N, C-alpha and C positions, 0 to 999 in steps of 0.2 A: 921920446922914450927916456925914462930915468934909468940909470944904471944901478943895479943892486951890487954893492961891493962886499956884502957879507956872505959867509958860507952857510948861514942858517936861514931857512925860510920861516920868518916869524909872523907873517901876516897872510893867511890863505886868501884874502881878498885882492892880493896883488901878485903879479907874476914874479917869481923869484929871480928871473933872469934879467928882465928889463924894468921892473917896477910898475908897469902899467896896471890899472885897475882891471879886475876880472869881473865878469857878470855873475859868476858863482865860483866857489872853490873847487868844484868837481868838474862838471861839464864845461863850465866857463874856461877853466884852465886848458882842457883838452882842445876846445875850439880855438882858444888863443894860440896855442902851440901849433895847431894845424894851419893857422892863418899867418904866422910870423916865422919866416925861415930862420932868423938868428936864434930865436927862442927854441925852435924845433931842434936845431943843431945842438944847442946846450942841453936840452932835455935828453936827446939821443945819447949824447956823451955821458950824462949822468946815469942813464939807464944801463949803458954798456959797462960802466964802472961797477955797478952793484949787481949785475947779472950773476956773477959767480957767488954772491952772498945768499942767493935764494935757491932753494931746491926746486927744480922744474921751472915751468913757466908761471908767471904771475898774472893776475887779472887786471893790474893797474895800468 
């Protein structure tokens, strides 16, 4: 796994947390996060950080 050290997700074909290639930018990312605990923790952390920025629940 390559480590992504930037704060910006600049390539939707790779995981922003580990740098692995994704099968697709949408469902492939969700599948990848579901199958990789370190990336899931990072995604959950990100989601918790932005939760207050969005009104109500979001579909993503």
